[in-house]
mmCIF file as Biopython writes it, N, C-alpha, C and O atoms, coordinates in Angstrom:
data_model
#
loop_
_atom_site.group_PDB
_atom_site.id
_atom_site.type_symbol
_atom_site.label_atom_id
_atom_site.label_alt_id
_atom_site.label_comp_id
_atom_site.label_asym_id
_atom_site.label_entity_id
_atom_site.label_seq_id
_atom_site.pdbx_PDB_ins_code
_atom_site.Cartn_x
_atom_site.Cartn_y
_atom_site.Cartn_z
_atom_site.occupancy
_atom_site.B_iso_or_equiv
_atom_site.auth_seq_id
_atom_site.auth_asym_id
_atom_site.pdbx_PDB_model_num
ATOM 1   N N  . UNK A ? 1  ? 39.783 80.753 138.805 1.0 0.0 1  A 1 
ATOM 2   C CA . UNK A ? 1  ? 40.423 81.901 139.403 1.0 0.0 1  A 1 
ATOM 3   C C  . UNK A ? 1  ? 41.172 81.451 140.658 1.0 0.0 1  A 1 
ATOM 4   O O  . UNK A ? 1  ? 40.649 80.670 141.454 1.0 0.0 1  A 1 
ATOM 5   N N  . UNK A ? 2  ? 42.383 81.943 140.825 1.0 0.0 2  A 1 
ATOM 6   C CA . UNK A ? 2  ? 43.223 81.567 141.963 1.0 0.0 2  A 1 
ATOM 7   C C  . UNK A ? 2  ? 42.858 82.439 143.168 1.0 0.0 2  A 1 
ATOM 8   O O  . UNK A ? 2  ? 42.797 83.664 143.063 1.0 0.0 2  A 1 
ATOM 9   N N  . UNK A ? 3  ? 42.620 81.804 144.291 1.0 0.0 3  A 1 
ATOM 10  C CA . UNK A ? 3  ? 42.269 82.522 145.510 1.0 0.0 3  A 1 
ATOM 11  C C  . UNK A ? 3  ? 43.517 83.094 146.153 1.0 0.0 3  A 1 
ATOM 12  O O  . UNK A ? 3  ? 44.552 82.429 146.183 1.0 0.0 3  A 1 
ATOM 13  N N  . UNK A ? 4  ? 43.441 84.315 146.668 1.0 0.0 4  A 1 
ATOM 14  C CA . UNK A ? 4  ? 44.530 84.973 147.371 1.0 0.0 4  A 1 
ATOM 15  C C  . UNK A ? 4  ? 44.022 85.456 148.727 1.0 0.0 4  A 1 
ATOM 16  O O  . UNK A ? 4  ? 42.847 85.793 148.872 1.0 0.0 4  A 1 
ATOM 17  N N  . UNK A ? 5  ? 44.906 85.488 149.712 1.0 0.0 5  A 1 
ATOM 18  C CA . UNK A ? 5  ? 44.516 85.894 151.051 1.0 0.0 5  A 1 
ATOM 19  C C  . UNK A ? 5  ? 45.658 86.628 151.712 1.0 0.0 5  A 1 
ATOM 20  O O  . UNK A ? 5  ? 46.822 86.408 151.375 1.0 0.0 5  A 1 
ATOM 21  N N  . UNK A ? 6  ? 45.333 87.509 152.662 1.0 0.0 6  A 1 
ATOM 22  C CA . UNK A ? 6  ? 46.335 88.240 153.415 1.0 0.0 6  A 1 
ATOM 23  C C  . UNK A ? 6  ? 46.981 87.320 154.429 1.0 0.0 6  A 1 
ATOM 24  O O  . UNK A ? 6  ? 46.355 86.373 154.904 1.0 0.0 6  A 1 
ATOM 25  N N  . UNK A ? 7  ? 48.236 87.595 154.763 1.0 0.0 7  A 1 
ATOM 26  C CA . UNK A ? 7  ? 48.912 86.883 155.851 1.0 0.0 7  A 1 
ATOM 27  C C  . UNK A ? 7  ? 48.713 87.707 157.124 1.0 0.0 7  A 1 
ATOM 28  O O  . UNK A ? 7  ? 48.940 88.917 157.135 1.0 0.0 7  A 1 
ATOM 29  N N  . UNK A ? 8  ? 48.292 87.042 158.183 1.0 0.0 8  A 1 
ATOM 30  C CA . UNK A ? 8  ? 48.093 87.718 159.459 1.0 0.0 8  A 1 
ATOM 31  C C  . UNK A ? 8  ? 49.262 87.395 160.375 1.0 0.0 8  A 1 
ATOM 32  O O  . UNK A ? 8  ? 49.793 86.285 160.364 1.0 0.0 8  A 1 
ATOM 33  N N  . UNK A ? 9  ? 49.653 88.386 161.169 1.0 0.0 9  A 1 
ATOM 34  C CA . UNK A ? 9  ? 50.778 88.206 162.092 1.0 0.0 9  A 1 
ATOM 35  C C  . UNK A ? 9  ? 50.477 87.131 163.114 1.0 0.0 9  A 1 
ATOM 36  O O  . UNK A ? 9  ? 49.393 87.131 163.698 1.0 0.0 9  A 1 
ATOM 37  N N  . UNK A ? 10 ? 51.404 86.214 163.350 1.0 0.0 10 A 1 
ATOM 38  C CA . UNK A ? 10 ? 51.139 85.121 164.295 1.0 0.0 10 A 1 
ATOM 39  C C  . UNK A ? 10 ? 51.132 85.584 165.760 1.0 0.0 10 A 1 
ATOM 40  O O  . UNK A ? 10 ? 50.588 84.883 166.614 1.0 0.0 10 A 1 
ATOM 41  N N  . UNK A ? 11 ? 51.711 86.721 166.064 1.0 0.0 11 A 1 
ATOM 42  C CA . UNK A ? 11 ? 51.778 87.197 167.448 1.0 0.0 11 A 1 
ATOM 43  C C  . UNK A ? 11 ? 50.545 88.044 167.797 1.0 0.0 11 A 1 
ATOM 44  O O  . UNK A ? 11 ? 49.885 87.788 168.804 1.0 0.0 11 A 1 
ATOM 45  N N  . UNK A ? 12 ? 50.235 89.043 166.974 1.0 0.0 12 A 1 
ATOM 46  C CA . UNK A ? 12 ? 49.147 89.951 167.307 1.0 0.0 12 A 1 
ATOM 47  C C  . UNK A ? 12 ? 47.868 89.652 166.506 1.0 0.0 12 A 1 
ATOM 48  O O  . UNK A ? 12 ? 46.785 90.085 166.901 1.0 0.0 12 A 1 
ATOM 49  N N  . UNK A ? 13 ? 47.979 88.925 165.398 1.0 0.0 13 A 1 
ATOM 50  C CA . UNK A ? 13 ? 46.784 88.588 164.619 1.0 0.0 13 A 1 
ATOM 51  C C  . UNK A ? 13 ? 46.328 89.652 163.647 1.0 0.0 13 A 1 
ATOM 52  O O  . UNK A ? 13 ? 45.273 89.506 163.029 1.0 0.0 13 A 1 
ATOM 53  N N  . UNK A ? 14 ? 47.101 90.730 163.492 1.0 0.0 14 A 1 
ATOM 54  C CA . UNK A ? 14 ? 46.723 91.783 162.558 1.0 0.0 14 A 1 
ATOM 55  C C  . UNK A ? 14 ? 47.289 91.495 161.172 1.0 0.0 14 A 1 
ATOM 56  O O  . UNK A ? 14 ? 48.228 90.718 161.001 1.0 0.0 14 A 1 
ATOM 57  N N  . UNK A ? 15 ? 46.676 92.158 160.191 1.0 0.0 15 A 1 
ATOM 58  C CA . UNK A ? 15 ? 47.056 91.956 158.802 1.0 0.0 15 A 1 
ATOM 59  C C  . UNK A ? 15 ? 48.445 92.542 158.528 1.0 0.0 15 A 1 
ATOM 60  O O  . UNK A ? 15 ? 48.760 93.650 158.962 1.0 0.0 15 A 1 
ATOM 61  N N  . UNK A ? 16 ? 49.262 91.785 157.806 1.0 0.0 16 A 1 
ATOM 62  C CA . UNK A ? 16 ? 50.587 92.266 157.419 1.0 0.0 16 A 1 
ATOM 63  C C  . UNK A ? 16 ? 50.489 92.848 155.993 1.0 0.0 16 A 1 
ATOM 64  O O  . UNK A ? 16 ? 49.395 92.958 155.440 1.0 0.0 16 A 1 
ATOM 65  N N  . UNK A ? 17 ? 51.606 93.208 155.424 1.0 0.0 17 A 1 
ATOM 66  C CA . UNK A ? 17 ? 51.611 93.788 154.083 1.0 0.0 17 A 1 
ATOM 67  C C  . UNK A ? 17 ? 51.738 92.733 152.982 1.0 0.0 17 A 1 
ATOM 68  O O  . UNK A ? 17 ? 51.825 93.073 151.802 1.0 0.0 17 A 1 
ATOM 69  N N  . UNK A ? 18 ? 51.748 91.468 153.362 1.0 0.0 18 A 1 
ATOM 70  C CA . UNK A ? 18 ? 51.990 90.384 152.406 1.0 0.0 18 A 1 
ATOM 71  C C  . UNK A ? 18 ? 50.691 89.629 152.116 1.0 0.0 18 A 1 
ATOM 72  O O  . UNK A ? 18 ? 49.834 89.460 152.983 1.0 0.0 18 A 1 
ATOM 73  N N  . UNK A ? 19 ? 50.584 89.191 150.881 1.0 0.0 19 A 1 
ATOM 74  C CA . UNK A ? 19 ? 49.480 88.325 150.474 1.0 0.0 19 A 1 
ATOM 75  C C  . UNK A ? 19 ? 50.063 87.070 149.844 1.0 0.0 19 A 1 
ATOM 76  O O  . UNK A ? 19 ? 51.148 87.100 149.264 1.0 0.0 19 A 1 
ATOM 77  N N  . UNK A ? 20 ? 49.338 85.977 149.964 1.0 0.0 20 A 1 
ATOM 78  C CA . UNK A ? 20 ? 49.761 84.746 149.298 1.0 0.0 20 A 1 
ATOM 79  C C  . UNK A ? 20 ? 48.592 84.199 148.479 1.0 0.0 20 A 1 
ATOM 80  O O  . UNK A ? 20 ? 47.423 84.423 148.795 1.0 0.0 20 A 1 
ATOM 81  N N  . UNK A ? 21 ? 48.948 83.479 147.424 1.0 0.0 21 A 1 
ATOM 82  C CA . UNK A ? 21 ? 47.933 82.804 146.617 1.0 0.0 21 A 1 
ATOM 83  C C  . UNK A ? 21 ? 47.910 81.329 147.013 1.0 0.0 21 A 1 
ATOM 84  O O  . UNK A ? 21 ? 48.816 80.865 147.704 1.0 0.0 21 A 1 
ATOM 85  N N  . UNK A ? 22 ? 46.905 80.599 146.593 1.0 0.0 22 A 1 
ATOM 86  C CA . UNK A ? 22 ? 46.807 79.211 146.995 1.0 0.0 22 A 1 
ATOM 87  C C  . UNK A ? 22 ? 47.878 78.321 146.372 1.0 0.0 22 A 1 
ATOM 88  O O  . UNK A ? 22 ? 48.100 77.203 146.838 1.0 0.0 22 A 1 
ATOM 89  N N  . UNK A ? 23 ? 48.544 78.804 145.324 1.0 0.0 23 A 1 
ATOM 90  C CA . UNK A ? 23 ? 49.646 78.035 144.738 1.0 0.0 23 A 1 
ATOM 91  C C  . UNK A ? 23 ? 51.016 78.490 145.256 1.0 0.0 23 A 1 
ATOM 92  O O  . UNK A ? 23 ? 52.037 78.034 144.743 1.0 0.0 23 A 1 
ATOM 93  N N  . UNK A ? 24 ? 51.064 79.372 146.252 1.0 0.0 24 A 1 
ATOM 94  C CA . UNK A ? 24 ? 52.314 79.870 146.834 1.0 0.0 24 A 1 
ATOM 95  C C  . UNK A ? 24 ? 52.878 78.867 147.841 1.0 0.0 24 A 1 
ATOM 96  O O  . UNK A ? 24 ? 52.146 78.306 148.656 1.0 0.0 24 A 1 
ATOM 97  N N  . UNK A ? 25 ? 54.194 78.655 147.767 1.0 0.0 25 A 1 
ATOM 98  C CA . UNK A ? 25 ? 54.892 77.816 148.729 1.0 0.0 25 A 1 
ATOM 99  C C  . UNK A ? 25 ? 56.021 78.657 149.316 1.0 0.0 25 A 1 
ATOM 100 O O  . UNK A ? 25 ? 56.885 79.146 148.587 1.0 0.0 25 A 1 
ATOM 101 N N  . UNK A ? 26 ? 56.009 78.822 150.632 1.0 0.0 26 A 1 
ATOM 102 C CA . UNK A ? 26 ? 57.065 79.556 151.338 1.0 0.0 26 A 1 
ATOM 103 C C  . UNK A ? 26 ? 57.760 78.642 152.313 1.0 0.0 26 A 1 
ATOM 104 O O  . UNK A ? 26 ? 57.117 77.848 152.999 1.0 0.0 26 A 1 
ATOM 105 N N  . UNK A ? 27 ? 59.061 78.749 152.378 1.0 0.0 27 A 1 
ATOM 106 C CA . UNK A ? 27 ? 59.861 78.005 153.361 1.0 0.0 27 A 1 
ATOM 107 C C  . UNK A ? 27 ? 60.826 78.970 154.021 1.0 0.0 27 A 1 
ATOM 108 O O  . UNK A ? 27 ? 61.537 79.701 153.332 1.0 0.0 27 A 1 
ATOM 109 N N  . UNK A ? 28 ? 60.863 78.985 155.338 1.0 0.0 28 A 1 
ATOM 110 C CA . UNK A ? 28 ? 61.736 79.882 156.116 1.0 0.0 28 A 1 
ATOM 111 C C  . UNK A ? 28 ? 61.596 81.333 155.680 1.0 0.0 28 A 1 
ATOM 112 O O  . UNK A ? 28 ? 62.592 82.015 155.437 1.0 0.0 28 A 1 
ATOM 113 N N  . UNK A ? 29 ? 60.370 81.797 155.584 1.0 0.0 29 A 1 
ATOM 114 C CA . UNK A ? 29 ? 60.083 83.169 155.172 1.0 0.0 29 A 1 
ATOM 115 C C  . UNK A ? 29 ? 60.030 84.073 156.399 1.0 0.0 29 A 1 
ATOM 116 O O  . UNK A ? 29 ? 59.249 83.817 157.315 1.0 0.0 29 A 1 
ATOM 117 N N  . UNK A ? 30 ? 60.853 85.136 156.433 1.0 0.0 30 A 1 
ATOM 118 C CA . UNK A ? 30 ? 60.826 86.051 157.589 1.0 0.0 30 A 1 
ATOM 119 C C  . UNK A ? 30 ? 59.663 87.061 157.438 1.0 0.0 30 A 1 
ATOM 120 O O  . UNK A ? 30 ? 59.751 88.026 156.679 1.0 0.0 30 A 1 
ATOM 121 N N  . UNK A ? 31 ? 58.608 86.809 158.164 1.0 0.0 31 A 1 
ATOM 122 C CA . UNK A ? 31 ? 57.418 87.655 158.119 1.0 0.0 31 A 1 
ATOM 123 C C  . UNK A ? 31 ? 57.527 88.755 159.159 1.0 0.0 31 A 1 
ATOM 124 O O  . UNK A ? 31 ? 57.719 88.480 160.344 1.0 0.0 31 A 1 
ATOM 125 N N  . UNK A ? 32 ? 57.407 90.004 158.718 1.0 0.0 32 A 1 
ATOM 126 C CA . UNK A ? 32 ? 57.485 91.172 159.619 1.0 0.0 32 A 1 
ATOM 127 C C  . UNK A ? 32 ? 56.093 91.752 159.787 1.0 0.0 32 A 1 
ATOM 128 O O  . UNK A ? 32 ? 55.383 91.974 158.807 1.0 0.0 32 A 1 
ATOM 129 N N  . UNK A ? 33 ? 55.711 91.995 161.016 1.0 0.0 33 A 1 
ATOM 130 C CA . UNK A ? 33 ? 54.416 92.605 161.310 1.0 0.0 33 A 1 
ATOM 131 C C  . UNK A ? 33 ? 54.645 94.083 161.678 1.0 0.0 33 A 1 
ATOM 132 O O  . UNK A ? 33 ? 55.317 94.380 162.665 1.0 0.0 33 A 1 
ATOM 133 N N  . UNK A ? 34 ? 54.085 95.003 160.882 1.0 0.0 34 A 1 
ATOM 134 C CA . UNK A ? 34 ? 54.312 96.428 161.173 1.0 0.0 34 A 1 
ATOM 135 C C  . UNK A ? 34 ? 53.580 96.915 162.432 1.0 0.0 34 A 1 
ATOM 136 O O  . UNK A ? 34 ? 53.956 97.937 163.007 1.0 0.0 34 A 1 
ATOM 137 N N  . UNK A ? 35 ? 52.551 96.199 162.857 1.0 0.0 35 A 1 
ATOM 138 C CA . UNK A ? 35 ? 51.791 96.620 164.033 1.0 0.0 35 A 1 
ATOM 139 C C  . UNK A ? 35 ? 52.564 96.338 165.328 1.0 0.0 35 A 1 
ATOM 140 O O  . UNK A ? 35 ? 52.740 97.235 166.153 1.0 0.0 35 A 1 
ATOM 141 N N  . UNK A ? 36 ? 53.027 95.085 165.506 1.0 0.0 36 A 1 
ATOM 142 C CA . UNK A ? 36 ? 53.716 94.752 166.757 1.0 0.0 36 A 1 
ATOM 143 C C  . UNK A ? 36 ? 55.250 94.771 166.601 1.0 0.0 36 A 1 
ATOM 144 O O  . UNK A ? 36 ? 55.983 94.543 167.563 1.0 0.0 36 A 1 
ATOM 145 N N  . UNK A ? 37 ? 55.719 95.046 165.376 1.0 0.0 37 A 1 
ATOM 146 C CA . UNK A ? 37 ? 57.156 95.181 165.078 1.0 0.0 37 A 1 
ATOM 147 C C  . UNK A ? 37 ? 57.943 93.925 165.447 1.0 0.0 37 A 1 
ATOM 148 O O  . UNK A ? 37 ? 59.073 94.016 165.928 1.0 0.0 37 A 1 
ATOM 149 N N  . UNK A ? 38 ? 57.352 92.763 165.224 1.0 0.0 38 A 1 
ATOM 150 C CA . UNK A ? 38 ? 58.009 91.493 165.474 1.0 0.0 38 A 1 
ATOM 151 C C  . UNK A ? 38 ? 58.224 90.775 164.148 1.0 0.0 38 A 1 
ATOM 152 O O  . UNK A ? 38 ? 57.472 90.956 163.190 1.0 0.0 38 A 1 
ATOM 153 N N  . UNK A ? 39 ? 59.259 89.965 164.119 1.0 0.0 39 A 1 
ATOM 154 C CA . UNK A ? 39 ? 59.538 89.166 162.946 1.0 0.0 39 A 1 
ATOM 155 C C  . UNK A ? 39 ? 59.466 87.685 163.313 1.0 0.0 39 A 1 
ATOM 156 O O  . UNK A ? 39 ? 59.994 87.270 164.345 1.0 0.0 39 A 1 
ATOM 157 N N  . UNK A ? 40 ? 58.812 86.891 162.466 1.0 0.0 40 A 1 
ATOM 158 C CA . UNK A ? 40 ? 58.649 85.469 162.717 1.0 0.0 40 A 1 
ATOM 159 C C  . UNK A ? 40 ? 58.997 84.715 161.444 1.0 0.0 40 A 1 
ATOM 160 O O  . UNK A ? 40 ? 58.781 85.209 160.337 1.0 0.0 40 A 1 
ATOM 161 N N  . UNK A ? 41 ? 59.537 83.515 161.612 1.0 0.0 41 A 1 
ATOM 162 C CA . UNK A ? 41 ? 59.788 82.646 160.469 1.0 0.0 41 A 1 
ATOM 163 C C  . UNK A ? 41 ? 58.533 81.802 160.247 1.0 0.0 41 A 1 
ATOM 164 O O  . UNK A ? 41 ? 58.003 81.194 161.177 1.0 0.0 41 A 1 
ATOM 165 N N  . UNK A ? 42 ? 58.065 81.779 158.981 1.0 0.0 42 A 1 
ATOM 166 C CA . UNK A ? 42 ? 56.862 81.017 158.693 1.0 0.0 42 A 1 
ATOM 167 C C  . UNK A ? 42 ? 57.092 80.117 157.488 1.0 0.0 42 A 1 
ATOM 168 O O  . UNK A ? 42 ? 58.031 80.314 156.718 1.0 0.0 42 A 1 
ATOM 169 N N  . UNK A ? 43 ? 56.228 79.134 157.340 1.0 0.0 43 A 1 
ATOM 170 C CA . UNK A ? 43 ? 56.122 78.306 156.154 1.0 0.0 43 A 1 
ATOM 171 C C  . UNK A ? 43 ? 54.682 78.369 155.715 1.0 0.0 43 A 1 
ATOM 172 O O  . UNK A ? 43 ? 53.777 78.433 156.547 1.0 0.0 43 A 1 
ATOM 173 N N  . UNK A ? 44 ? 54.458 78.352 154.404 1.0 0.0 44 A 1 
ATOM 174 C CA . UNK A ? 44 ? 53.099 78.406 153.899 1.0 0.0 44 A 1 
ATOM 175 C C  . UNK A ? 44 ? 52.948 77.497 152.678 1.0 0.0 44 A 1 
ATOM 176 O O  . UNK A ? 44 ? 53.834 77.406 151.828 1.0 0.0 44 A 1 
ATOM 177 N N  . UNK A ? 45 ? 51.805 76.833 152.626 1.0 0.0 45 A 1 
ATOM 178 C CA . UNK A ? 45 ? 51.471 75.990 151.497 1.0 0.0 45 A 1 
ATOM 179 C C  . UNK A ? 45 ? 49.965 75.809 151.493 1.0 0.0 45 A 1 
ATOM 180 O O  . UNK A ? 45 ? 49.375 75.523 152.535 1.0 0.0 45 A 1 
ATOM 181 N N  . UNK A ? 46 ? 49.326 75.972 150.326 1.0 0.0 46 A 1 
ATOM 182 C CA . UNK A ? 46 ? 47.874 75.851 150.177 1.0 0.0 46 A 1 
ATOM 183 C C  . UNK A ? 46 ? 47.108 76.769 151.140 1.0 0.0 46 A 1 
ATOM 184 O O  . UNK A ? 46 ? 46.123 76.351 151.747 1.0 0.0 46 A 1 
ATOM 185 N N  . UNK A ? 47 ? 47.562 78.010 151.274 1.0 0.0 47 A 1 
ATOM 186 C CA . UNK A ? 47 ? 46.983 79.029 152.148 1.0 0.0 47 A 1 
ATOM 187 C C  . UNK A ? 47 ? 47.011 78.647 153.630 1.0 0.0 47 A 1 
ATOM 188 O O  . UNK A ? 47 ? 46.298 79.252 154.430 1.0 0.0 47 A 1 
ATOM 189 N N  . UNK A ? 48 ? 47.813 77.665 154.004 1.0 0.0 48 A 1 
ATOM 190 C CA . UNK A ? 48 ? 48.001 77.300 155.413 1.0 0.0 48 A 1 
ATOM 191 C C  . UNK A ? 48 ? 49.365 77.794 155.846 1.0 0.0 48 A 1 
ATOM 192 O O  . UNK A ? 48 ? 50.377 77.526 155.199 1.0 0.0 48 A 1 
ATOM 193 N N  . UNK A ? 49 ? 49.375 78.523 156.957 1.0 0.0 49 A 1 
ATOM 194 C CA . UNK A ? 49 ? 50.599 79.127 157.449 1.0 0.0 49 A 1 
ATOM 195 C C  . UNK A ? 49 ? 50.960 78.487 158.793 1.0 0.0 49 A 1 
ATOM 196 O O  . UNK A ? 49 ? 50.112 78.334 159.672 1.0 0.0 49 A 1 
ATOM 197 N N  . UNK A ? 50 ? 52.224 78.123 158.931 1.0 0.0 50 A 1 
ATOM 198 C CA . UNK A ? 50 ? 52.701 77.585 160.207 1.0 0.0 50 A 1 
ATOM 199 C C  . UNK A ? 50 ? 53.954 78.338 160.612 1.0 0.0 50 A 1 
ATOM 200 O O  . UNK A ? 50 ? 54.795 78.672 159.777 1.0 0.0 50 A 1 
ATOM 201 N N  . UNK A ? 51 ? 54.068 78.603 161.921 1.0 0.0 51 A 1 
ATOM 202 C CA . UNK A ? 51 ? 55.185 79.344 162.484 1.0 0.0 51 A 1 
ATOM 203 C C  . UNK A ? 51 ? 56.285 78.355 162.808 1.0 0.0 51 A 1 
ATOM 204 O O  . UNK A ? 51 ? 56.023 77.297 163.380 1.0 0.0 51 A 1 
ATOM 205 N N  . UNK A ? 52 ? 57.514 78.690 162.449 1.0 0.0 52 A 1 
ATOM 206 C CA . UNK A ? 52 ? 58.671 77.861 162.747 1.0 0.0 52 A 1 
ATOM 207 C C  . UNK A ? 52 ? 59.255 78.284 164.075 1.0 0.0 52 A 1 
ATOM 208 O O  . UNK A ? 52 ? 59.631 79.442 164.257 1.0 0.0 52 A 1 
ATOM 209 N N  . UNK A ? 53 ? 59.331 77.354 164.998 1.0 0.0 53 A 1 
ATOM 210 C CA . UNK A ? 53 ? 59.906 77.632 166.311 1.0 0.0 53 A 1 
ATOM 211 C C  . UNK A ? 53 ? 61.403 77.390 166.236 1.0 0.0 53 A 1 
ATOM 212 O O  . UNK A ? 53 ? 61.848 76.244 166.301 1.0 0.0 53 A 1 
ATOM 213 N N  . UNK A ? 54 ? 62.173 78.434 166.102 1.0 0.0 54 A 1 
ATOM 214 C CA . UNK A ? 54 ? 63.640 78.315 166.019 1.0 0.0 54 A 1 
ATOM 215 C C  . UNK A ? 54 ? 64.220 78.672 167.387 1.0 0.0 54 A 1 
ATOM 216 O O  . UNK A ? 54 ? 63.708 79.570 168.056 1.0 0.0 54 A 1 
ATOM 217 N N  . UNK A ? 55 ? 65.253 78.000 167.801 1.0 0.0 55 A 1 
ATOM 218 C CA . UNK A ? 55 ? 65.849 78.356 169.097 1.0 0.0 55 A 1 
ATOM 219 C C  . UNK A ? 55 ? 66.487 79.758 169.018 1.0 0.0 55 A 1 
ATOM 220 O O  . UNK A ? 55 ? 67.027 80.157 167.986 1.0 0.0 55 A 1 
ATOM 221 N N  . UNK A ? 56 ? 66.407 80.468 170.111 1.0 0.0 56 A 1 
ATOM 222 C CA . UNK A ? 56 ? 66.991 81.816 170.165 1.0 0.0 56 A 1 
ATOM 223 C C  . UNK A ? 56 ? 68.502 81.716 170.109 1.0 0.0 56 A 1 
ATOM 224 O O  . UNK A ? 56 ? 69.102 80.750 170.580 1.0 0.0 56 A 1 
ATOM 225 N N  . UNK A ? 57 ? 69.094 82.729 169.525 1.0 0.0 57 A 1 
ATOM 226 C CA . UNK A ? 57 ? 70.546 82.781 169.445 1.0 0.0 57 A 1 
ATOM 227 C C  . UNK A ? 57 ? 71.119 83.089 170.820 1.0 0.0 57 A 1 
ATOM 228 O O  . UNK A ? 57 ? 70.593 83.933 171.545 1.0 0.0 57 A 1 
ATOM 229 N N  . UNK A ? 58 ? 72.180 82.414 171.170 1.0 0.0 58 A 1 
ATOM 230 C CA . UNK A ? 58 ? 72.830 82.655 172.452 1.0 0.0 58 A 1 
ATOM 231 C C  . UNK A ? 58 ? 73.921 83.676 172.287 1.0 0.0 58 A 1 
ATOM 232 O O  . UNK A ? 58 ? 74.624 83.682 171.276 1.0 0.0 58 A 1 
ATOM 233 N N  . UNK A ? 59 ? 74.071 84.540 173.266 1.0 0.0 59 A 1 
ATOM 234 C CA . UNK A ? 59 ? 75.118 85.539 173.203 1.0 0.0 59 A 1 
ATOM 235 C C  . UNK A ? 59 ? 76.455 84.893 173.517 1.0 0.0 59 A 1 
ATOM 236 O O  . UNK A ? 59 ? 76.539 83.982 174.340 1.0 0.0 59 A 1 
ATOM 237 N N  . UNK A ? 60 ? 77.481 85.364 172.867 1.0 0.0 60 A 1 
ATOM 238 C CA . UNK A ? 60 ? 78.808 84.823 173.094 1.0 0.0 60 A 1 
ATOM 239 C C  . UNK A ? 60 ? 79.514 85.647 174.163 1.0 0.0 60 A 1 
ATOM 240 O O  . UNK A ? 60 ? 79.509 86.877 174.121 1.0 0.0 60 A 1 
ATOM 241 N N  . UNK A ? 61 ? 80.104 84.968 175.097 1.0 0.0 61 A 1 
ATOM 242 C CA . UNK A ? 61 ? 80.882 85.698 176.099 1.0 0.0 61 A 1 
ATOM 243 C C  . UNK A ? 61 ? 82.357 85.634 175.742 1.0 0.0 61 A 1 
ATOM 244 O O  . UNK A ? 61 ? 82.850 84.634 175.218 1.0 0.0 61 A 1 
ATOM 245 N N  . UNK A ? 62 ? 83.030 86.698 176.031 1.0 0.0 62 A 1 
ATOM 246 C CA . UNK A ? 62 ? 84.461 86.779 175.692 1.0 0.0 62 A 1 
ATOM 247 C C  . UNK A ? 62 ? 85.329 86.542 176.867 1.0 0.0 62 A 1 
ATOM 248 O O  . UNK A ? 62 ? 86.554 86.577 176.747 1.0 0.0 62 A 1 
#
């Protein structure tokens, strides 16, 4: 039987609406947390989730 687990938000630690199985591979997945209303880019493999630290976008001045 394949094990499945909930994805927890990396900022607040609460459960999100997404689940992954142990054979799931995610790359650059935009994870949205409904509790803290934040979005984070994650990678997942073998039920291990890591947050991608992307540089913030700079505003363009005219």
